N, CA, C and O of each residue as an XYZ file, in Angstrom:
648
protein
N       0.848     -1.174      0.000
C       0.000      0.000      0.000
C       0.895      1.240      0.000
O       1.818      1.344      0.808
N       0.621      2.172     -0.903
C       1.387      3.407     -0.981
C       0.738      4.441     -0.080
O      -0.481      4.616     -0.083
N       1.568      5.118      0.686
C       1.056      6.129      1.611
C       1.354      7.508      1.048
O       2.363      7.698      0.369
N       0.477      8.481      1.328
C       0.740      9.847      0.861
C       2.077     10.360      1.414
O       2.499      9.995      2.511
N       2.723     11.214      0.621
C       4.020     11.756      1.001
C       3.960     12.543      2.308
O       4.938     12.568      3.055
N       2.839     13.180      2.593
C       2.754     14.026      3.782
C       2.209     13.294      5.008
O       1.787     13.929      5.974
N       2.216     11.964      4.971
C       1.775     11.199      6.140
C       2.796     11.389      7.251
O       3.991     11.177      7.041
N       2.333     11.787      8.436
C       3.293     11.958      9.534
C       3.866     10.600      9.935
O       3.207      9.567      9.816
N       5.101     10.631     10.409
C       5.707      9.401     10.909
C       5.122      9.091     12.277
O       4.425      9.918     12.864
N       5.405      7.901     12.779
C       4.941      7.532     14.116
C       5.531      8.505     15.140
O       4.842      8.915     16.074
N       6.812      8.878     14.967
C       7.427      9.848     15.877
C       6.717     11.194     15.803
O       6.467     11.820     16.833
N       6.388     11.648     14.580
C       5.658     12.914     14.427
C       4.310     12.838     15.142
O       3.901     13.773     15.830
N       3.627     11.699     14.962
C       2.310     11.532     15.561
C       2.376     11.632     17.081
O       1.499     12.225     17.708
N       3.420     11.049     17.669
C       3.556     11.073     19.123
C       3.764     12.489     19.654
O       3.450     12.771     20.811
N       4.283     13.366     18.828
C       4.539     14.750     19.238
C       3.344     15.664     18.969
O       3.296     16.781     19.483
N       2.384     15.205     18.172
C       1.236     16.033     17.800
C       0.208     16.073     18.927
O       0.001     15.070     19.611
N      -0.433     17.214     19.124
C      -1.581     17.236     20.043
C      -2.685     16.332     19.484
O      -2.874     16.254     18.270
N      -3.392     15.668     20.354
C      -4.441     14.737     19.933
C      -5.487     15.423     19.072
O      -5.957     14.849     18.090
N      -5.856     16.638     19.428
C      -6.856     17.372     18.644
C      -6.397     17.621     17.225
O      -7.191     17.524     16.290
N      -5.109     17.946     17.050
C      -4.551     18.174     15.712
C      -4.553     16.873     14.920
O      -4.886     16.859     13.735
N      -4.184     15.797     15.571
C      -4.188     14.488     14.926
C      -5.599     14.118     14.495
O      -5.795     13.606     13.393
N      -6.579     14.371     15.349
C      -7.973     14.025     15.050
C      -8.522     14.818     13.866
O      -9.453     14.359     13.205
N      -7.964     16.001     13.585
C      -8.462     16.841     12.494
C      -7.800     16.548     11.145
O      -8.140     17.177     10.143
N      -6.870     15.612     11.112
C      -6.200     15.281      9.852
C      -7.202     14.683      8.872
O      -8.193     14.089      9.297
N      -6.963     14.827      7.571
C      -7.862     14.195      6.585
C      -7.902     12.679      6.797
O      -6.911     12.067      7.198
N      -9.050     12.095      6.523
C      -9.240     10.671      6.768
C      -8.223      9.825      6.007
O      -7.818      8.765      6.484
N      -7.807     10.290      4.818
C      -6.813      9.538      4.044
C      -5.493      9.441      4.807
O      -4.842      8.396      4.803
N      -5.102     10.540      5.465
C      -3.866     10.516      6.243
C      -4.030      9.662      7.499
O      -3.108      8.950      7.896
N      -5.211      9.736      8.122
C      -5.463      8.886      9.295
C      -5.382      7.416      8.895
O      -4.791      6.608      9.612
N      -5.971      7.069      7.757
C      -5.944      5.679      7.296
C      -4.509      5.253      6.979
O      -4.111      4.132      7.297
N      -3.734      6.142      6.353
C      -2.341      5.813      6.043
C      -1.544      5.628      7.327
O      -0.734      4.707      7.434
N      -1.775      6.499      8.294
C      -1.072      6.389      9.576
C      -1.481      5.109     10.298
O      -0.648      4.443     10.913
N      -2.761      4.772     10.221
C      -3.217      3.520     10.831
C      -2.506      2.334     10.192
O      -2.123      1.395     10.889
N      -2.325      2.365      8.888
C      -1.592      1.300      8.192
C      -0.145      1.220      8.655
O       0.386      0.130      8.870
N       0.492      2.379      8.809
C       1.872      2.424      9.303
C       1.960      1.836     10.708
O       2.872      1.064     11.006
N       1.016      2.200     11.566
C       1.013      1.684     12.944
C       0.778      0.176     12.967
O       1.425     -0.539     13.732
N      -0.140     -0.311     12.137
C      -0.385     -1.756     12.057
C       0.884     -2.486     11.621
O       1.252     -3.513     12.192
N       1.541     -1.942     10.610
C       2.783     -2.547     10.101
C       3.864     -2.525     11.183
O       4.538     -3.529     11.413
N       4.024     -1.390     11.838
C       5.032     -1.274     12.900
C       4.719     -2.232     14.050
O       5.625     -2.833     14.629
N       3.439     -2.370     14.375
C       3.043     -3.291     15.437
C       3.383     -4.737     15.099
O       3.853     -5.489     15.953
N       3.142     -5.120     13.846
C       3.478     -6.482     13.408
C       4.987     -6.706     13.441
O       5.460     -7.766     13.850
N       5.730     -5.699     13.007
C       7.188     -5.816     13.042
C       7.680     -5.944     14.476
O       8.547     -6.769     14.765
N       7.134     -5.133     15.372
C       7.548     -5.181     16.770
C       7.209     -6.534     17.390
O       8.004     -7.093     18.146
N       6.034     -7.052     17.071
C       5.641     -8.356     17.605
C       6.585     -9.455     17.114
O       6.995    -10.318     17.891
N       6.925     -9.421     15.826
C       7.829    -10.430     15.271
C       9.235    -10.281     15.861
O       9.879    -11.277     16.190
N       9.706     -9.048     15.995
C      11.038     -8.816     16.560
C      11.088     -9.250     18.022
O      12.084     -9.824     18.463
N      10.027     -8.983     18.776
C       9.966     -9.379     20.183
C       9.981    -10.899     20.311
O      10.669    -11.442     21.176
N       9.226    -11.588     19.454
C       9.204    -13.058     19.488
C      10.585    -13.617     19.174
O      11.035    -14.553     19.835
N      11.258    -13.063     18.184
C      12.596    -13.541     17.808
C      13.583    -13.282     18.948
O      14.400    -14.144     19.273
N      13.505    -12.093     19.553
C      14.399    -11.747     20.654
C      14.173    -12.671     21.849
O      15.132    -13.161     22.446
N      12.904    -12.911     22.200
C      12.598    -13.799     23.324
C      13.074    -15.219     23.060
O      13.540    -15.898     23.976
N      12.962    -15.676     21.813
C      13.470    -17.001     21.457
C      14.986    -17.047     21.627
O      15.529    -18.042     22.110
N      15.667    -15.978     21.234
C      17.124    -15.920     21.401
C      17.503    -15.988     22.883
O      18.461    -16.670     23.249
N      16.757    -15.284     23.730
C      17.026    -15.343     25.174
C      16.802    -16.757     25.709
O      17.568    -17.238     26.545
N      15.744    -17.424     25.222
C      15.491    -18.804     25.644
C      16.639    -19.713     25.218
O      17.106    -20.534     26.007
N      17.094    -19.569     23.977
C      18.203    -20.393     23.488
C      19.427    -20.173     24.372
O      20.131    -21.120     24.720
N      19.667    -18.934     24.727
C      20.868    -18.615     25.503
C      20.778    -19.069     26.951
O      21.776    -19.533     27.504
N      19.613    -18.950     27.585
C      19.536    -19.143     29.033
C      18.684    -20.317     29.517
O      18.744    -20.646     30.702
N      17.896    -20.963     28.655
C      16.963    -21.999     29.116
C      17.676    -23.145     29.833
O      17.222    -23.579     30.892
N      18.767    -23.636     29.284
C      19.468    -24.771     29.895
C      20.030    -24.392     31.259
O      19.876    -25.131     32.231
N      20.686    -23.230     31.325
C      21.241    -22.782     32.612
C      20.137    -22.566     33.645
O      20.305    -22.896     34.819
N      19.015    -22.015     33.208
C      17.904    -21.774     34.127
C      17.326    -23.102     34.625
O      17.018    -23.235     35.809
N      17.178    -24.076     33.737
C      16.664    -25.390     34.143
C      17.604    -26.042     35.145
O      17.153    -26.631     36.128
N      18.913    -25.941     34.903
C      19.893    -26.495     35.850
C      19.812    -25.797     37.198
O      19.896    -26.446     38.241
N      19.649    -24.482     37.186
C      19.539    -23.725     38.440
C      18.272    -24.112     39.194
O      18.289    -24.222     40.420
N      17.164    -24.321     38.464
C      15.924    -24.749     39.116
C      16.099    -26.138     39.729
O      15.687    -26.378     40.864
N      16.709    -27.047     38.974
C      16.950    -28.400     39.495
C      17.805    -28.348     40.755
O      17.533    -29.059     41.722
N      18.842    -27.503     40.746
C      19.725    -27.373     41.908
C      18.961    -26.874     43.127
O      19.329    -27.182     44.261
N      17.895    -26.101     42.898
C      17.054    -25.600     43.996
C      15.955    -26.592     44.352
O      15.204    -26.369     45.302
N      15.854    -27.688     43.597
C      14.816    -28.682     43.860
C      13.434    -28.251     43.415
O      12.437    -28.634     44.026
N      13.364    -27.452     42.347
C      12.046    -27.027     41.859
C      11.973    -27.153     40.345
O      12.985    -27.059     39.650
N      10.754    -27.366     39.843
C      10.526    -27.518     38.414
C      10.114    -26.206     37.756
O      10.327    -26.008     36.560
N       9.525    -25.319     38.542
C       9.025    -24.048     38.022
C       9.473    -22.926     38.946
O      10.075    -23.166     39.993
N       9.173    -21.710     38.545
C       9.485    -20.561     39.384
C      10.618    -19.729     38.805
O      11.032    -19.911     37.661
N      11.104    -18.814     39.628
C      12.114    -17.850     39.206
C      13.484    -18.225     39.727
O      13.642    -18.589     40.892
N      14.474    -18.131     38.853
C      15.873    -18.294     39.253
C      16.640    -17.104     38.703
O      16.241    -16.487     37.715
N      17.732    -16.801     39.353
C      18.583    -15.702     38.932
C      19.942    -16.252     38.520
O      20.547    -17.051     39.235
N      20.409    -15.812     37.357
C      21.690    -16.230     36.816
C      22.549    -14.981     36.616
O      22.019    -13.893     36.391
N      23.839    -15.130     36.697
C      24.736    -14.012     36.452
C      25.365    -14.193     35.086
O      25.872    -15.268     34.764
N      25.333    -13.143     34.284
C      25.986    -13.135     32.972
C      26.712    -11.794     32.863
O      26.104    -10.764     32.574
N      28.005    -11.828     33.097
C      28.782    -10.591     33.077
C      28.312     -9.668     34.179
O      28.250    -10.067     35.342
N      27.982     -8.442     33.826
C      27.509     -7.450     34.787
C      25.993     -7.473     34.955
O      25.423     -6.571     35.568
N      25.348     -8.487     34.419
C      23.882     -8.534     34.439
C      23.382     -9.715     35.242
O      24.003    -10.777     35.283
N      22.240     -9.502     35.882
C      21.515    -10.593     36.515
C      20.382    -10.962     35.569
O      19.576    -10.112     35.191
N      20.327    -12.211     35.197
C      19.283    -12.709     34.307
C      18.206    -13.328     35.182
O      18.477    -14.262     35.937
N      17.003    -12.820     35.085
C      15.874    -13.362     35.841
C      15.101    -14.263     34.891
O      14.510    -13.790     33.920
N      15.104    -15.563     35.172
C      14.432    -16.545     34.321
C      13.249    -17.114     35.093
O      13.424    -17.833     36.078
N      12.057    -16.789     34.641
C      10.836    -17.213     35.327
C      10.093    -18.220     34.467
O       9.767    -17.937     33.315
N       9.827    -19.386     35.020
C       9.020    -20.404     34.358
C       7.763    -20.574     35.206
O       7.766    -21.321     36.185
N       6.690    -19.879     34.828
C       5.483    -19.904     35.666
C       4.810    -21.276     35.661
O       4.936    -22.057     34.718
N       4.104    -21.528     36.733
C       3.332    -22.764     36.857
C       1.912    -22.457     36.393
O       1.279    -21.526     36.890
N       1.424    -23.225     35.457
C       0.058    -23.067     34.956
C      -0.723    -24.328     35.331
O      -0.350    -25.439     34.953
N      -1.780    -24.142     36.058
C      -2.587    -25.270     36.510
C      -3.939    -25.231     35.803
O      -4.610    -24.199     35.794
N      -4.330    -26.339     35.221
C      -5.664    -26.497     34.640
C      -6.359    -27.621     35.401
O      -5.751    -28.648     35.701
N      -7.612    -27.422     35.702
C      -8.393    -28.427     36.428
C      -9.465    -28.983     35.515
O     -10.151    -28.234     34.819
N      -9.608    -30.307     35.518
C     -10.676    -30.978     34.789
C     -11.977    -30.650     35.518
O     -12.193    -31.098     36.644
N     -12.839    -29.869     34.874
C     -14.041    -29.370     35.535
C     -15.006    -30.486     35.940
O     -15.597    -30.434     37.018
N     -15.163    -31.480     35.091
C     -16.081    -32.576     35.419
C     -15.574    -33.363     36.628
O     -16.347    -33.701     37.525
N     -14.276    -33.651     36.646
C     -13.715    -34.397     37.777
C     -13.748    -33.568     39.051
O     -14.005    -34.093     40.135
N     -13.488    -32.273     38.917
C     -13.525    -31.392     40.085
C     -14.943    -31.290     40.644
O     -15.129    -31.239     41.860
N     -15.939    -31.261     39.764
C     -17.335    -31.228     40.217
C     -17.671    -32.500     40.992
O     -18.365    -32.446     42.006
N     -17.179    -33.643     40.515
C     -17.400    -34.909     41.216
C     -16.732    -34.883     42.582
O     -17.316    -35.338     43.566
N     -15.515    -34.355     42.655
C     -14.810    -34.247     43.941
C     -15.603    -33.355     44.890
O     -15.724    -33.655     46.077
N     -16.145    -32.253     44.361
C     -16.950    -31.346     45.196
C     -18.182    -32.071     45.727
O     -18.550    -31.910     46.891
N     -18.818    -32.869     44.871
C     -19.992    -33.636     45.324
C     -19.591    -34.627     46.415
O     -20.305    -34.784     47.405
N     -18.456    -35.292     46.236
C     -17.987    -36.260     47.237
C     -17.699    -35.572     48.568
O     -18.037    -36.095     49.630
N     -17.081    -34.413     48.507
C     -16.799    -33.664     49.739
C     -18.103    -33.299     50.430
O     -18.234    -33.436     51.646
N     -19.067    -32.832     49.642
C     -20.367    -32.443     50.187
C     -21.096    -33.651     50.791
O     -21.689    -33.556     51.866
N     -21.041    -34.785     50.087
C     -21.710    -35.996     50.573
C     -21.082    -36.518     51.862
O     -21.748    -37.184     52.655
N     -19.790    -36.215     52.073
C     -19.133    -36.668     53.304
C     -19.416    -35.729     54.479
O     -18.955    -35.957     55.598
N     -20.194    -34.656     54.201
C     -20.573    -33.741     55.266
C     -19.696    -32.512     55.391
O     -19.931    -31.668     56.255
N     -18.681    -32.400     54.532
C     -17.818    -31.233     54.569
C     -18.274    -30.206     53.532
O     -19.070    -30.509     52.644
N     -17.759    -29.002     53.662
C     -18.124    -27.915     52.764
C     -17.071    -27.793     51.659
O     -15.934    -27.414     51.941
N     -17.428    -28.108     50.401
C     -16.438    -28.041     49.325
C     -15.910    -26.626     49.080
O     -14.833    -26.467     48.505
N     -16.647    -25.600     49.504
C     -16.189    -24.223     49.277
C     -14.955    -23.891     50.114
O     -14.303    -22.873     49.881
N     -14.631    -24.744     51.084
C     -13.402    -24.546     51.846
C     -12.182    -24.898     50.991
O     -11.071    -24.451     51.276
N     -12.392    -25.698     49.946
C     -11.294    -26.176     49.118
C     -11.388    -25.728     47.664
O     -10.373    -25.605     46.979
N     -12.614    -25.484     47.195
C     -12.857    -25.245     45.776
C     -13.563    -23.912     45.595
O     -14.589    -23.653     46.225
N     -13.010    -23.067     44.733
C     -13.667    -21.812     44.377
C     -14.596    -22.085     43.202
O     -14.239    -22.804     42.268
N     -15.771    -21.513     43.258
C     -16.742    -21.681     42.192
C     -17.182    -20.306     41.728
O     -17.527    -19.449     42.541
N     -17.169    -20.097     40.423
C     -17.643    -18.849     39.856
C     -18.789    -19.198     38.924
O     -18.612    -19.934     37.953
N     -19.951    -18.672     39.222
C     -21.116    -18.926     38.386
C     -21.200    -17.856     37.314
O     -21.076    -16.667     37.609
N     -21.409    -18.266     36.086
C     -21.578    -17.333     34.975
C     -22.702    -17.827     34.080
O     -23.060    -19.005     34.108
N     -23.243    -16.939     33.301
C     -24.259    -17.280     32.312
C     -23.760    -16.735     30.973
O     -23.696    -15.519     30.794
N     -23.406    -17.608     30.035
C     -22.981    -17.115     28.717
C     -24.080    -16.259     28.090
O     -25.261    -16.594     28.182
N     -23.692    -15.166     27.460
C     -24.668    -14.217     26.911
C     -25.608    -14.872     25.901
O     -26.794    -14.544     25.866
N     -25.099    -15.791     25.080
C     -25.970    -16.429     24.085
C     -27.055    -17.272     24.768
O     -28.178    -17.363     24.271
N     -26.716    -17.884     25.901
C     -27.716    -18.666     26.632
C     -28.709    -17.741     27.327
O     -29.901    -18.041     27.396
N     -28.218    -16.621     27.839
C     -29.096    -15.642     28.494
C     -30.123    -15.105     27.503
O     -31.312    -15.032     27.816
N     -29.667    -14.731     26.308
C     -30.600    -14.167     25.327
C     -31.563    -15.229     24.797
O     -32.625    -14.887     24.278
N     -31.210    -16.509     24.918
C     -32.098    -17.581     24.461
C     -33.163    -17.933     25.498
O     -34.110    -18.658     25.192
N     -33.015    -17.426     26.718
C     -34.001    -17.726     27.759
C     -35.347    -17.081     27.439
O     -35.394    -16.027     26.805
N     -36.436    -17.706     27.871
C     -37.739    -17.027     27.739
C     -37.695    -15.716     28.534
O     -37.001    -15.615     29.546
N     -38.441    -14.723     28.063
C     -38.391    -13.391     28.678
C     -38.671    -13.429     30.180
O     -38.022    -12.705     30.935
N     -39.604    -14.239     30.628
C     -39.922    -14.315     32.061
C     -38.705    -14.798     32.857
O     -38.452    -14.313     33.960
N     -37.975    -15.725     32.316
C     -36.772    -16.219     32.998
C     -35.682    -15.157     33.012
O     -34.999    -14.956     34.016
N     -35.532    -14.461     31.839
C     -34.512    -13.401     31.769
C     -34.748    -12.354     32.843
O     -33.794    -11.865     33.449
N     -36.006    -12.001     33.087
C     -36.314    -11.002     34.121
C     -35.826    -11.469     35.490
O     -35.405    -10.653     36.309
N     -35.878    -12.766     35.739
C     -35.393    -13.296     37.003
C     -33.876    -13.204     37.135
O     -33.354    -13.098     38.245
N     -33.170    -13.243     36.011
C     -31.704    -13.147     36.016
C     -31.210    -11.708     36.099
O     -30.091    -11.463     36.550
N     -32.035    -10.751     35.667
C     -31.598     -9.362     35.546
C     -30.983     -8.771     36.810
O     -30.005     -8.034     36.689
N     -31.487     -9.039     38.016
C     -30.857     -8.438     39.199
C     -29.407     -8.884     39.408
O     -28.644     -8.195     40.083
N     -29.024    -10.016     38.842
C     -27.669    -10.525     39.027
C     -26.757    -10.157     37.851
O     -25.585    -10.533     37.835
N     -27.286     -9.433     36.879
C     -26.559     -9.149     35.637
C     -26.171     -7.680     35.558
O     -27.008     -6.797     35.748
N     -24.900     -7.424     35.278
C     -24.412     -6.071     35.044
C     -23.758     -6.045     33.677
O     -22.928     -6.900     33.369
N     -24.122     -5.079     32.859
C     -23.558     -4.953     31.524
C     -22.577     -3.788     31.532
O     -22.924     -2.672     31.920
N     -21.355     -4.058     31.102
C     -20.328     -3.027     30.970
C     -19.871     -3.014     29.519
O     -20.077     -3.984     28.788
N     -19.263     -1.935     29.112
C     -18.738     -1.872     27.753
C     -17.223     -1.912     27.786
O     -16.592     -1.513     28.765
N     -16.664     -2.391     26.716
C     -15.212     -2.382     26.570
C     -14.772     -1.077     25.935
O     -15.563     -0.141     25.810
N     -13.513     -1.015     25.537
C     -12.972      0.179     24.903
C     -13.432      0.236     23.442
O     -13.504     -0.785     22.758
N     -13.738      1.441     22.987
C     -14.116      1.653     21.600
C     -12.914      1.409     20.699
O     -11.822      1.908     20.970
N     -13.106      0.653     19.641
C     -12.056      0.422     18.655
C     -12.566      0.932     17.322
O     -13.622      0.503     16.856
N     -11.834      1.837     16.707
C     -12.216      2.396     15.415
C     -11.191      1.964     14.385
O      -9.989      2.137     14.588
N     -11.659      1.404     13.283
C     -10.792      0.979     12.187
C     -11.251      1.670     10.920
O     -12.449      1.729     10.641
N     -10.318      2.189     10.157
C     -10.650      2.843      8.886
C     -10.455      1.836      7.765
O      -9.393      1.226      7.643
N     -11.490      1.665      6.946
C     -11.417      0.749      5.816
C     -11.828      1.486      4.549
O     -12.817      2.218      4.537
N     -11.072      1.287      3.503
C     -11.375      1.963      2.228
C     -12.626      1.338      1.643
O     -12.786      0.118      1.638
N     -13.516      2.198      1.146
C     -14.745      1.749      0.487
C     -14.396      1.080     -0.832
O     -13.420      1.462     -1.478
N     -15.175      0.089     -1.241
C     -14.984     -0.550     -2.542
C     -15.108      0.512     -3.634
O     -16.011      1.348     -3.602
N     -14.217      0.467     -4.569
C     -14.247      1.432     -5.659
C     -13.506      2.718     -5.348
O     -13.370      3.570     -6.225
N     -13.013      2.887     -4.099
C     -12.265      4.082     -3.729
C     -10.853      4.038     -4.274
O     -10.348      2.969     -4.619
N     -10.224      5.180     -4.351
C      -8.866      5.269     -4.892
C      -7.878      4.875     -3.856
O      -6.675      4.883     -4.115
């Protein structure tokens, strides 16, 4: 995509007052949006490559340091020249919901309170809520709060446009 010659650079845009930026012709806004999208993709790819390089360089040493501490996950610190390398391997836990529900039932049946061990979050998917009969939906309304996310505006060229 060719951008107009007078499209401000990302650096120029950062120095512009927001009101001035908002008053630019839509063609320049669209060109700048394209530049930002491209720069974002480049930054994401460069960050992924850089992080992979750090893993190649430090993963083995970090794993050895974790083993020496008797742990499989967590943070270890390594020294490389004048730098301390902080290598964090987080622990991610996934629970089988069906099996956990059975365990909760077993705890309850034994006379104990499963909420002492298991957190439960009740939710109603929006598609299921809207499929409910209106009388049922009214019963759910006191427990429902609707919030909005951030507005996202994208400029797209109309078909047949130059």
